[in-house]
C-alpha positions in Angstrom: -38.1 44.4 -7.5 -39.3 41.3 -5.6 -35.7 40.1 -4.4 -37.0 39.3 -1.1 -40.3 37.8 -2.0 -41.7 35.5 0.6 -39.0 36.3 3.2 -39.9 37.5 6.4 -37.3 39.9 8.0 -36.6 41.4 11.5 -35.0 44.9 11.5 -34.3 45.8 15.1 -33.9 49.6 16.0 -35.9 50.2 12.9 -38.1 53.3 14.4 -35.3 55.8 13.3 -32.4 56.3 11.3 -30.5 53.6 9.3 -33.0 50.9 10.6 -36.1 52.8 9.0 -34.0 53.0 5.5 -33.6 49.0 6.0 -37.1 48.4 6.6 -38.7 50.4 3.8 -36.4 48.9 1.2 -37.0 45.4 2.4 -40.6 46.0 2.2 -40.4 47.4 -1.2 -38.4 44.3 -2.3 -41.2 42.0 -1.2 -40.4 41.0 2.4 -42.6 40.9 5.4 -40.9 43.2 7.7 -41.0 43.3 11.3 -40.3 47.1 12.7 -39.3 47.0 16.1 -37.9 49.4 18.9 -39.0 51.1 22.0 -40.8 54.1 20.2 -44.4 52.6 19.5 -45.9 55.6 18.1 -43.0 56.2 15.5 -42.8 52.5 14.8 -46.4 52.3 13.9 -46.1 55.4 11.6 -43.3 53.9 10.0 -45.6 50.4 9.3 -48.3 52.8 8.1 -45.9 54.1 5.6 -44.9 50.8 4.4 -48.5 49.6 4.0 -49.6 52.7 2.1 -46.7 52.1 -0.5 -48.1 48.6 -1.0 -45.6 46.6 1.6 -46.5 44.4 4.4 -45.1 45.2 8.0 -45.8 45.0 11.6 -44.4 46.9 14.6 -43.1 45.0 17.8 -41.9 46.5 20.8 -38.3 45.5 21.6 -35.7 47.0 24.0 -32.3 45.6 23.2 -31.5 45.7 26.8 -34.2 43.5 27.7 -33.8 39.9 27.1 -37.5 38.9 27.5 -38.8 41.5 24.8 -36.1 40.0 22.5 -37.6 36.6 23.2 -41.1 37.7 22.6 -40.1 39.6 19.4 -39.0 36.2 17.7 -41.7 34.2 19.1 -44.4 36.3 18.1 -43.0 37.3 14.6 -42.9 33.1 13.8 -46.5 32.7 15.5 -47.8 35.4 12.9 -45.8 34.8 9.8 -44.7 31.0 10.4 -40.9 31.6 9.8 -38.0 33.9 10.1 -35.5 34.3 7.2 -33.5 37.4 8.0 -32.3 39.2 11.0 -30.8 42.5 10.7 -29.2 43.4 14.0 -29.3 47.2 13.8 -30.5 48.3 17.4 -27.6 50.1 19.4 -27.4 53.0 21.8 -25.1 55.4 20.3 -26.4 58.2 22.5 -24.6 56.7 25.6 -21.9 58.9 26.7 -18.4 57.5 26.2 -14.8 58.9 26.4 -11.3 57.8 26.9 -10.3 54.9 29.0 -9.3 56.9 32.1 -12.8 58.8 31.9 -15.0 55.8 31.6 -16.6 54.2 34.7 -17.6 50.5 34.9 -21.3 51.2 34.8 -20.8 53.4 31.5 -18.8 50.6 30.1 -21.5 47.8 30.8 -24.2 49.9 29.7 -22.8 50.5 26.4 -21.8 46.7 26.1 -25.3 45.6 27.2 -27.0 47.4 24.4 -24.5 47.2 21.6 -22.8 43.8 22.1 -25.0 41.8 24.4 -28.1 42.6 22.8 -26.8 41.9 19.2 -25.4 38.3 20.7 -28.7 37.6 22.2 -30.8 38.3 19.4 -28.5 36.2 17.2 -28.9 33.6 19.6 -32.8 33.7 19.4 -32.8 33.9 15.8 -30.7 30.7 14.9 -33.3 28.1 15.8 -35.9 29.8 13.7 -33.5 30.1 10.6 -32.3 26.5 11.2 -36.0 25.5 10.6 -35.9 26.8 7.0 -34.7 24.7 3.9 -32.6 27.4 2.5 -31.5 28.6 6.2 -31.5 32.5 6.6 -29.3 35.6 6.7 -28.1 37.4 9.7 -26.9 40.9 9.1 -24.8 43.0 11.9 -24.5 46.5 12.0 -21.2 47.3 12.8 -19.3 50.7 12.7 -16.1 52.1 11.4 -15.1 53.0 15.2 -14.0 49.3 15.4 -11.5 49.8 12.5 -8.9 51.7 14.4 -8.3 53.5 17.7 -9.7 56.9 18.3 -9.5 59.7 20.8 -12.8 58.8 22.4 -15.6 56.4 22.0 -13.8 53.6 23.7 -16.4 51.4 25.0 -18.6 51.8 21.8 -15.4 50.9 19.6 -14.6 47.9 21.6 -18.5 46.7 21.7 -18.5 47.1 17.8 -15.3 45.2 17.5 -16.8 42.5 19.3 -19.8 42.5 16.8 -17.3 42.0 14.0 -16.0 38.8 15.7 -19.4 37.8 16.6 -20.1 38.0 12.9 -17.4 35.5 12.0 -17.9 33.2 14.9 -21.7 32.9 13.8 -20.9 32.3 10.3 -18.4 29.7 10.8 -20.5 27.9 13.6 -23.7 27.7 11.5 -22.6 28.0 7.9 -23.5 24.1 7.4 -27.1 24.9 8.5 -27.5 27.7 5.4 -27.2 30.1 7.9 -25.2 33.1 6.7 -23.8 36.1 9.0 -22.2 39.3 7.7 -21.7 42.5 9.3 -22.1 46.1 7.6 -20.0 48.9 8.8 -21.4 52.2 7.9 -19.2 55.5 7.6 -20.9 58.8 8.2 -24.7 58.4 7.8 -26.6 61.6 7.7 -30.2 60.7 8.6 -33.4 62.8 9.1 -32.9 62.6 12.8 -29.2 63.4 13.1 -29.1 66.1 10.3 -29.5 69.0 12.5 -26.8 67.7 15.0 -24.1 66.8 13.1 -21.7 69.7 13.1 -20.6 71.2 9.8 -17.0 70.9 10.9 -17.2 66.9 11.3 -19.1 66.7 7.9 -16.2 68.6 6.3 -13.6 66.3 7.9 -15.4 63.4 6.7 -15.9 64.8 3.2 -12.3 65.3 3.0 -11.3 61.9 4.0 -13.7 60.0 1.9 -13.3 58.8 -1.7 -16.7 60.4 -3.1 -18.2 63.6 -3.0 -21.2 63.0 -0.6 -22.0 61.8 3.0 -23.8 58.5 3.3 -27.7 58.1 3.7 -29.9 55.2 5.2 -30.4 53.9 1.6 -26.7 53.1 1.3 -26.5 50.8 4.3 -30.1 49.5 3.0 -28.9 48.4 -0.3 -25.7 46.5 1.0 -28.4 44.8 3.6 -30.7 44.0 0.7 -28.0 42.4 -1.2 -26.9 40.4 1.9 -30.5 39.4 2.9 -31.3 38.1 -0.4 -30.5 34.8 -2.4 -28.1 36.9 -4.4 -25.4 36.5 -1.7 -25.7 32.9 -0.7 -22.0 32.1 -1.1 -21.1 35.3 0.8 -20.6 34.7 4.8 -18.1 35.8 7.7 -17.6 39.1 5.9 -17.4 42.5 7.2 -18.2 45.0 4.9 -17.4 48.8 5.0 -20.0 51.3 3.5 -18.3 54.4 4.2 -17.4 56.0 0.8 -13.8 54.6 1.0 -13.0 56.3 4.4 -11.0 53.3 5.7 -9.4 52.4 2.3 -6.7 54.8 2.3 -3.7 56.0 4.2 -4.4 58.6 6.8 -2.6 61.5 5.3 -4.4 61.7 2.1 -6.4 64.9 3.4 -3.6 66.6 4.4 -1.9 66.1 1.1 -4.6 67.3 -1.1 -4.7 70.4 1.0 -1.1 70.8 -0.1 -2.0 70.1 -3.7 0.6 67.3 -3.4 0.6 63.6 -3.5 3.9 62.9 -1.4 6.1 64.6 0.8 
């Protein structure tokens, strides 16, 4: 315990799903956590649960598509706590409709890039001056997606936006590393959360379970544990990395599931 003692962490999109898991774990490890998103009532309830467990947190409204709200988030956090040490860029709109190249309209493309790429870029841009003030710099952790690993039948714009997050990670790490600002990206696999569990079809779960290397789906704490390491001083020699936390989904040839069904290892 105490791996984040005295650190101030902003976790965007932390009113649901993966963001909640990260925020709670950060607070349990001693960080002062800023929970932010558009749902004030939900955000405040998460803050209350953190405080009841002995942690320190506050809620701040933020809309990842509204640049002024992002600026205000950083300014108000610095005013309240005097510093910012960690930014977790988790906010994204995965609920936006997406599809094949021929199905996407420019408006659909722009909407997804606005939330998933532009918002991540701008939050990073806002964080850098605050992190640079610290003697030991700070850590930026982008939440990417396995969608950026390879082509798929759908989710074209989402995959392209998340691929942009991968490269933003590397560029940020290179450009600000000498100021002790680290930047890494975590790409989750299938993460089953309290919010999405009822909506994830069993057929999809079965497909993933047959292709991952372990015997379960992911949970928010799996992503939180990696973000904890990347936010702590234990990872001060780790930057510019894109880390898959996916149960090994993207670590094998694509025919493994089919050969397992055949009880064979090759053709």
